[in-house]
Structures are given as structure tokens and as C-alpha cells.
C-alpha positions as CSV (number, residue, x, y, z in Angstrom):
1,M,0.0,0.2,-0.2
2,K,1.6,3.7,-0.8
3,Y,1.2,6.4,1.4
4,P,1.6,10.0,-0.1
5,F,4.8,11.9,0.3
6,K,3.5,13.8,3.3
7,Y,2.2,10.9,5.1
8,T,5.5,9.2,4.7
9,I,7.6,12.5,5.8
10,C,5.4,13.0,8.7
11,L,5.8,9.1,9.6
12,T,9.6,9.7,9.4
13,G,10.0,12.8,11.5
14,L,7.5,11.3,14.2
15,F,10.0,7.8,14.3
16,F,13.2,10.3,14.7
17,F,11.4,12.3,17.4
18,T,10.1,9.4,19.2
19,S,13.6,7.8,19.2
20,L,15.8,10.9,20.2
21,I,13.3,11.1,23.3
22,A,13.7,7.5,23.9
23,L,17.5,8.0,23.4
24,A,17.5,11.1,25.6
25,Q,15.8,9.7,28.8
26,N,18.4,6.3,28.6
27,R,21.5,8.3,28.2
28,D,20.0,10.1,32.2
29,I,19.3,6.7,33.4
30,V,22.3,5.4,33.0
31,L,23.9,8.5,34.2
32,T,22.6,9.1,36.7
33,R,21.2,5.3,37.3
34,G,17.4,6.9,38.5
35,S,17.5,8.8,41.3
36,I,20.8,6.9,43.0
37,P,23.2,9.8,42.5
38,E,26.8,9.2,41.3
39,E,28.3,10.0,44.9
40,L,26.9,6.6,46.2
41,L,27.4,5.0,43.7
42,R,31.1,5.3,43.9
43,P,33.7,6.7,46.4
44,R,34.8,10.0,45.4
45,R,39.1,10.6,45.3
46,G,41.0,9.9,48.5
47,E,37.3,8.5,50.2
48,S,37.5,5.6,51.9
49,P,35.8,2.5,50.3
50,R,32.3,1.8,50.9
51,Y,30.7,-1.3,51.9
52,P,27.9,-3.5,51.3
53,V,25.2,-3.2,53.8
54,D,23.6,-6.2,55.8
55,T,20.4,-5.5,57.3
56,V,19.9,-7.0,60.5
57,I,24.0,-6.0,61.4
58,G,24.8,-2.8,59.4
59,E,28.2,-2.4,57.4
60,L,30.3,-4.9,56.0
61,G,33.4,-5.0,55.9
62,R,36.5,-4.5,58.8
63,G,35.1,-1.4,60.1
64,E,38.9,0.2,62.5
65,A,39.8,-3.2,63.0
66,P,43.3,-4.7,61.1
67,V,43.7,-6.6,58.1
68,D,44.5,-9.1,60.0
69,A,42.2,-9.0,62.6
70,Y,39.4,-9.4,60.1
71,S,41.2,-12.1,57.7
72,F,41.5,-13.8,61.1
73,A,37.5,-13.1,62.3
74,N,36.6,-14.2,58.3
75,R,39.0,-17.8,59.4
76,I,37.1,-18.4,62.2
77,A,33.8,-18.2,61.2
78,S,34.2,-19.9,58.1
79,G,35.2,-22.8,60.7
80,F,32.3,-22.2,62.3
81,I,30.0,-22.7,59.4
82,S,31.8,-26.0,58.6
83,G,30.1,-27.5,61.6
84,E,33.4,-29.3,61.5
85,M,34.9,-30.2,65.2
86,T,38.4,-30.8,63.8
87,H,38.6,-27.8,61.8
88,P,42.1,-25.9,61.4
89,A,40.5,-22.3,62.0
90,L,39.1,-23.8,65.7
91,A,41.9,-25.7,66.6
92,G,42.3,-23.3,69.7
93,I,38.7,-23.4,70.9
94,N,38.3,-25.2,74.0
95,A,36.4,-28.2,72.8
96,S,33.3,-28.1,75.0
97,L,32.9,-24.2,74.1
98,R,33.3,-24.9,70.3
99,E,30.7,-28.3,70.2
100,N,28.3,-25.7,72.4
101,Y,28.9,-23.4,69.0
102,L,28.5,-25.6,66.6
103,S,25.6,-27.4,67.8
104,L,23.9,-24.1,67.9
105,L,24.5,-23.1,64.2
106,R,23.9,-27.0,63.4
107,A,19.9,-26.5,64.7
108,V,19.2,-23.2,62.7
109,E,21.3,-25.2,59.8
110,S,23.7,-22.1,59.0
111,E,24.0,-21.9,55.4
112,S,26.9,-18.4,55.1
113,Y,28.0,-15.8,56.9
114,R,27.8,-12.4,57.3
115,I,30.9,-10.4,59.3
116,G,31.6,-6.3,59.9
117,S,31.6,-3.5,61.7
118,G,35.1,-4.3,64.1
119,K,36.4,-1.9,66.5
120,G,38.8,-1.9,69.5
121,E,37.4,-2.5,72.8
122,P,38.8,-1.0,76.1
123,D,40.2,-4.1,76.9
124,G,42.8,-4.5,74.2
125,S,40.4,-7.0,72.1
126,V,38.9,-6.9,69.0
127,S,35.0,-7.3,68.1
128,F,33.0,-8.2,65.6
129,L,29.3,-7.9,64.4
130,I,28.5,-11.5,63.0
131,R,25.5,-12.9,61.3
132,F,25.0,-16.7,60.5
133,I,22.4,-17.4,57.7
134,G,20.1,-20.5,57.7
135,R,17.4,-21.2,55.0
136,E,14.8,-20.4,57.6
137,F,16.7,-18.5,60.8
138,G,19.7,-16.7,61.6
139,I,21.5,-15.9,64.7
140,T,23.5,-12.9,65.3
141,G,25.9,-11.8,67.7
142,E,29.6,-10.2,68.5
143,L,32.7,-12.0,68.1
144,F,35.9,-11.4,70.1
145,I,39.2,-12.1,69.4
146,R,42.4,-11.0,71.0
147,Y,46.1,-10.5,69.4
148,V,48.7,-12.5,72.5
149,T,52.5,-12.0,72.3
150,R,54.6,-14.6,74.0
151,Q,58.1,-13.7,74.4
152,T,61.1,-16.2,74.3
153,E,65.1,-16.0,75.0
154,E,67.5,-17.8,72.0
155,E,70.9,-18.1,73.3
156,A,73.3,-17.3,70.0
157,D,77.4,-17.2,70.1
158,G,77.3,-16.1,74.0
159,E,74.3,-13.9,73.7
160,I,70.7,-14.3,74.9
161,N,68.7,-12.8,72.4
162,I,64.9,-11.7,73.1
163,I,62.4,-12.7,70.0
164,I,58.5,-11.7,70.2
165,T,56.0,-13.1,68.7
166,G,52.3,-12.9,68.6
167,N,48.7,-14.3,66.8
168,W,45.3,-13.5,67.3
169,T,43.7,-15.7,69.1
170,F,39.3,-16.4,69.7
171,E,38.1,-15.5,73.0
172,E,34.8,-15.7,72.9
173,M,31.0,-15.2,70.6
174,I,27.9,-14.3,72.4
175,L,24.9,-15.4,70.4
176,D,21.7,-14.1,70.6
177,E,18.8,-16.4,70.8
178,A,18.0,-17.9,66.8
179,K,15.0,-16.4,64.7
180,T,13.5,-16.4,61.8
181,R,13.7,-14.4,58.6
182,D,10.8,-13.1,59.3
183,E,11.1,-12.3,62.8
184,E,13.8,-10.1,61.4
185,K,12.2,-8.3,59.5
186,R,9.5,-7.9,61.8
187,E,12.1,-6.3,64.7
188,L,13.8,-4.2,61.8
189,Q,10.1,-2.4,60.7
190,R,9.4,-1.7,64.5
191,F,12.7,0.0,65.3
192,D,14.3,3.1,64.2
193,F,17.8,2.9,65.1
194,S,20.9,1.2,64.1
195,P,20.2,-2.0,62.5
196,Y,22.6,-3.9,65.0
197,E,23.3,-2.1,68.8
198,R,26.2,-3.9,70.8
199,F,24.5,-4.8,74.2
200,F,27.6,-6.3,74.9
């Protein structure tokens, strides 16, 4: 079917104009990601990196804690998630304590964990908020670790050398009662403060 020339020009112009509007809208979406400003998506130069946020324990990542403390805390959490008494990361923990923690986590069928908001405590230990997550239940708490140093003496060529070594050790983990995922959501909606308060 043939259209008169003027209709063809009108249709072409309309198509071109619609394409320009769509392109402009897509460009705005790409540049601003909807209503989220670029400053919130990417740290500015010199600004510290932003970590993901857990809805219950808040910001994830090492927080104010040293890098090696955060790494050690993650190893401990991985050991607990494994469910194995003989996991190497749990070797330094008292056997009855270890079994108690593992049985709590088995009861809620914990499959993963999240750890964050590390901070130094007044007594010299370092603590991290931690959340163990199962299919239907979750347990939230605080993990405490401490850097312990040892001093040994070695004699070499008639001189006594003092050698100081140290490592991170597990101190304790205080866990709240297990809650269903729905209970966690309801509590977050009911309260209007930080997702997880340190009460310990």
C-alpha cells in the first residue's frame, strides 16, 4: 500500500522524534542510575571505600579493625560454618565451647555468614558483629578476638636474644537467640535505630 509523500515524511519525523526522546531518557538513566546520585555509587578520590550493608548487622567489612584481625575473624566464622569439630581454624578453641557453638549453628542449619563493623575494645580485644544465616533462621552476635604476644629467649654466640612473636586468638562469641527470617524483618520495621546494637 502506498502512502502519499507528506504522510511518509510525517511518519519518518515522528519515528525520529520518538527515538530521540527514548535515547535522551536512557542516557539520563545511565548517567544517574534513576534517583541514585553518582556520589553514592562510587567513592570520590581520596574517600574510603564503601562496603555492602547487611539489613540486620549493618555495614560489612573490617570497619576500624586491622586487616589481619578481619582475616582471622573470617577464618573462625568459616570454621564454624563448616560444622566440623576438627576444622583447623577452630583448633585453638576450648572443645566444649566449640561443640556448643557448632550445635547452635547446626540447629538453625547455617549455610553462610556475614561479618562486619570491626572495632577495638577498651580491654585490647577486637570485636566484629556477625550473622549466621540459614534457610529459615538466623543468629546474630558478636565475635571477640585478641592479639597475644609471647616472649622467648634464644642464646646465640654467647648472647641472649629476646624474640617476641604473636598471633590472633579466639576469645569468645556471644550469640543472640535464633530468629526466623520473618522475625528479623518485623523487628527492623518496628525499631527506628541502627540495625544491630552492641549490647555486650
